[in-house]
C-alpha positions as CSV (number, residue, x, y, z in Angstrom):
1,X,-30.6,13.5,-28.9
2,X,-31.1,12.7,-32.3
3,X,-29.2,9.0,-32.9
4,X,-27.7,10.2,-36.0
5,X,-26.1,12.7,-34.3
6,X,-25.0,10.5,-31.6
7,X,-23.5,8.4,-33.8
8,X,-21.7,10.9,-35.6
9,X,-20.3,12.4,-32.2
10,X,-18.5,8.9,-31.1
11,X,-17.4,8.2,-35.0
12,X,-15.8,11.5,-35.5
13,X,-14.2,10.6,-31.6
14,X,-12.9,7.1,-32.6
15,X,-11.4,8.2,-35.8
16,X,-9.8,11.0,-33.8
17,X,-8.8,8.7,-31.5
18,X,-7.3,6.0,-34.1
19,X,-5.7,8.7,-35.8
20,X,-4.0,9.6,-32.3
21,X,-3.0,5.7,-31.8
22,X,-1.6,5.3,-35.5
23,X,0.3,8.3,-35.0
24,X,1.7,6.8,-31.5
25,X,2.4,3.4,-33.2
26,X,4.5,5.4,-35.7
27,X,6.8,6.7,-33.3
28,X,7.0,3.2,-31.4
29,X,8.1,1.9,-34.7
30,X,10.5,4.4,-35.3
31,X,12.0,4.2,-32.3
32,X,12.1,0.3,-32.9
33,X,13.9,0.7,-36.0
34,X,16.4,3.0,-34.7
35,X,17.3,0.7,-32.0
36,X,17.5,-2.7,-34.7
37,X,19.7,-0.1,-36.8
38,X,22.0,0.7,-33.8
39,X,22.6,-2.7,-32.5
40,X,23.3,-3.9,-35.8
41,X,25.9,-1.1,-36.7
42,X,27.4,-1.3,-33.3
43,X,28.0,-5.1,-33.9
44,X,29.6,-4.6,-37.4
45,X,32.3,-2.2,-36.2
46,X,33.2,-4.8,-33.9
47,X,33.8,-7.4,-36.5
48,X,33.4,-10.2,-34.5
49,X,32.3,-13.8,-35.9
50,X,31.4,-16.8,-33.5
51,X,33.9,-19.5,-33.6
52,X,33.4,-22.0,-36.1
53,X,31.9,-25.7,-35.2
54,X,34.5,-27.8,-35.9
55,X,36.9,-25.2,-33.7
56,X,34.9,-25.0,-30.1
57,X,36.1,-26.3,-27.2
58,X,34.2,-29.1,-25.2
59,X,33.0,-26.5,-22.8
60,X,32.2,-24.3,-25.3
61,X,29.8,-27.1,-27.1
62,X,27.6,-27.1,-23.7
63,X,26.2,-23.7,-24.8
64,X,23.2,-24.1,-27.3
65,X,24.0,-20.6,-28.8
66,X,27.2,-20.8,-29.7
67,X,26.8,-24.2,-31.5
68,X,23.7,-22.7,-33.2
69,X,25.7,-19.4,-34.0
70,X,28.9,-21.5,-35.1
71,X,30.9,-19.8,-37.8
72,X,28.1,-16.5,-38.0
73,X,29.0,-12.9,-37.6
74,X,27.6,-11.2,-34.8
75,X,24.9,-8.8,-35.5
76,X,22.1,-9.1,-33.4
77,X,21.1,-8.5,-29.8
78,X,20.8,-12.2,-28.7
79,X,23.7,-12.8,-30.2
80,X,25.4,-10.3,-28.6
81,X,23.8,-11.9,-25.1
82,X,25.1,-15.4,-26.0
83,X,28.8,-14.3,-27.4
84,X,28.8,-12.4,-24.2
85,X,27.6,-15.0,-21.5
86,X,28.6,-18.1,-23.1
87,X,31.6,-17.4,-24.9
88,X,33.3,-14.4,-23.1
89,X,32.5,-15.2,-19.8
90,X,33.1,-18.8,-19.8
91,X,36.7,-17.9,-21.2
92,X,37.0,-15.0,-18.4
93,X,35.8,-17.1,-15.5
94,X,39.3,-19.3,-16.2
95,X,41.8,-16.4,-16.4
96,X,41.8,-16.3,-12.6
97,X,40.2,-19.0,-10.9
98,X,36.6,-17.3,-11.6
99,X,37.8,-13.9,-9.8
100,X,36.4,-10.7,-11.6
101,X,38.9,-7.9,-12.5
102,X,38.1,-5.9,-9.2
103,X,39.5,-9.0,-7.1
104,X,42.4,-9.8,-9.3
105,X,43.2,-6.3,-9.5
106,X,43.2,-5.9,-5.4
107,X,45.1,-8.7,-5.2
108,X,47.6,-7.9,-8.0
109,X,48.4,-4.6,-5.9
110,X,48.6,-6.3,-2.9
111,X,51.5,-8.6,-4.1
112,X,53.3,-6.2,-5.7
113,X,53.6,-4.3,-2.4
114,X,54.9,-7.0,-0.8
115,X,57.4,-8.0,-3.7
116,X,58.4,-4.2,-3.8
117,X,59.0,-4.2,0.3
118,X,60.7,-7.8,-0.1
119,X,63.1,-6.8,-2.9
120,X,64.3,-3.5,-1.3
121,X,64.8,-5.4,1.8
122,X,67.0,-8.1,0.1
123,X,67.4,-7.7,-4.1
124,X,68.5,-11.0,-3.9
125,X,66.3,-13.1,-2.4
126,X,64.8,-15.4,-4.5
127,X,61.7,-15.7,-2.6
128,X,61.4,-11.9,-2.9
129,X,62.2,-12.5,-7.2
130,X,59.6,-15.5,-7.2
131,X,56.7,-12.8,-5.3
132,X,57.5,-10.2,-8.3
133,X,57.1,-12.6,-10.9
134,X,53.7,-13.9,-9.7
135,X,52.7,-10.2,-9.2
136,X,53.5,-9.6,-12.7
137,X,51.5,-12.7,-13.9
138,X,48.9,-11.4,-11.9
139,X,48.9,-7.7,-13.1
140,X,49.0,-9.5,-16.7
141,X,45.9,-11.4,-15.9
142,X,44.3,-8.0,-14.2
143,X,44.7,-6.3,-17.9
144,X,43.3,-9.2,-19.5
145,X,40.1,-10.0,-17.1
146,X,39.6,-5.6,-17.6
147,X,39.4,-5.9,-21.6
148,X,37.7,-9.4,-21.4
149,X,34.8,-7.8,-18.9
150,X,34.6,-4.5,-20.7
151,X,33.8,-6.1,-24.0
152,X,31.1,-8.2,-22.2
153,X,29.7,-5.3,-20.6
154,X,29.6,-3.4,-24.0
155,X,28.2,-6.6,-25.4
156,X,25.1,-7.0,-22.7
157,X,24.5,-2.9,-23.3
158,X,24.1,-3.2,-26.5
159,X,21.6,-6.7,-25.9
160,X,19.8,-4.5,-23.2
161,X,19.1,-1.9,-26.4
162,X,18.0,-4.4,-29.0
163,X,15.2,-5.9,-25.9
164,X,13.8,-2.1,-25.7
165,X,13.8,-2.0,-29.2
166,X,11.8,-5.5,-29.8
167,X,8.9,-3.9,-26.4
168,X,8.7,-0.8,-28.7
169,X,8.1,-2.9,-31.9
170,X,5.3,-5.1,-30.0
171,X,3.9,-2.1,-28.9
172,X,3.6,-0.4,-32.2
173,X,2.1,-3.6,-33.4
174,X,-0.6,-3.3,-30.8
175,X,-1.5,0.3,-31.7
176,X,-1.5,-0.4,-34.8
177,X,-4.0,-3.6,-34.2
178,X,-6.5,-0.9,-31.9
179,X,-6.0,1.6,-34.6
180,X,-7.3,-0.6,-37.2
181,X,-10.4,-1.3,-35.0
182,X,-11.2,1.9,-34.1
183,X,-11.2,3.0,-37.9
184,X,-13.5,-0.2,-38.7
185,X,-15.8,1.1,-35.7
186,X,-15.6,4.7,-36.7
187,X,-16.4,3.9,-40.5
188,X,-19.5,1.3,-39.1
189,X,-20.5,4.6,-37.0
190,X,-20.7,6.8,-40.2
191,X,-22.5,4.3,-42.2
192,X,-25.3,3.7,-39.2
193,X,-25.6,7.3,-38.9
194,X,-26.4,8.1,-42.2
195,X,-28.6,5.0,-42.7
196,X,-30.7,6.1,-39.7
197,X,-33.7,8.4,-40.0
198,X,-32.6,11.7,-39.1
199,X,-35.6,12.1,-37.2
200,X,-35.0,8.9,-34.9
201,X,-34.1,10.4,-31.3
202,X,-32.5,8.9,-28.5
203,X,-31.9,9.2,-24.7
204,X,-35.0,11.2,-24.8
205,X,-36.5,12.5,-21.4
206,X,-39.8,11.9,-20.5
207,X,-41.8,14.0,-18.7
């Protein structure tokens, strides 16, 4: 096989591969941009602003990200994770001694059932009335926990989506780099092919 033919073969192949990888990089870039814009749009709709630094409680100040983002509007995935875990997570844990919505809901229903039975047996029983009051208070906590955990879950979902976008961006950068290297190698191959004598032979079988 002639050396020029071999150089052209590898150069054309490298060029085609560079184009393919470049297209892959552009697709990844598009997905990264979509994820970034989507998260920003979702966060903007929530209209959440971090508590100002001078209004943070001592417990809240223990979270560096709450201090760093104090007073800023929530607009990124990283901020969403911070707000969800360090702010909402903190206050949700204080509602009912660290119990979750599911646990509190079960307790509220059980207490409400006992209170209803006690009031039915004796509507004037002070203990039954007190139990009913406690059941209603626990139900209110259940509603608050549901709202808090729901918002926290939505914010963490947005954070997770932003991570996929960041990974796609990193992969796009790698694809661009590989495409550039292949393009340079292909150009070098073309230059070498036409700088080499057309009669030069390689991979020739010897009798």
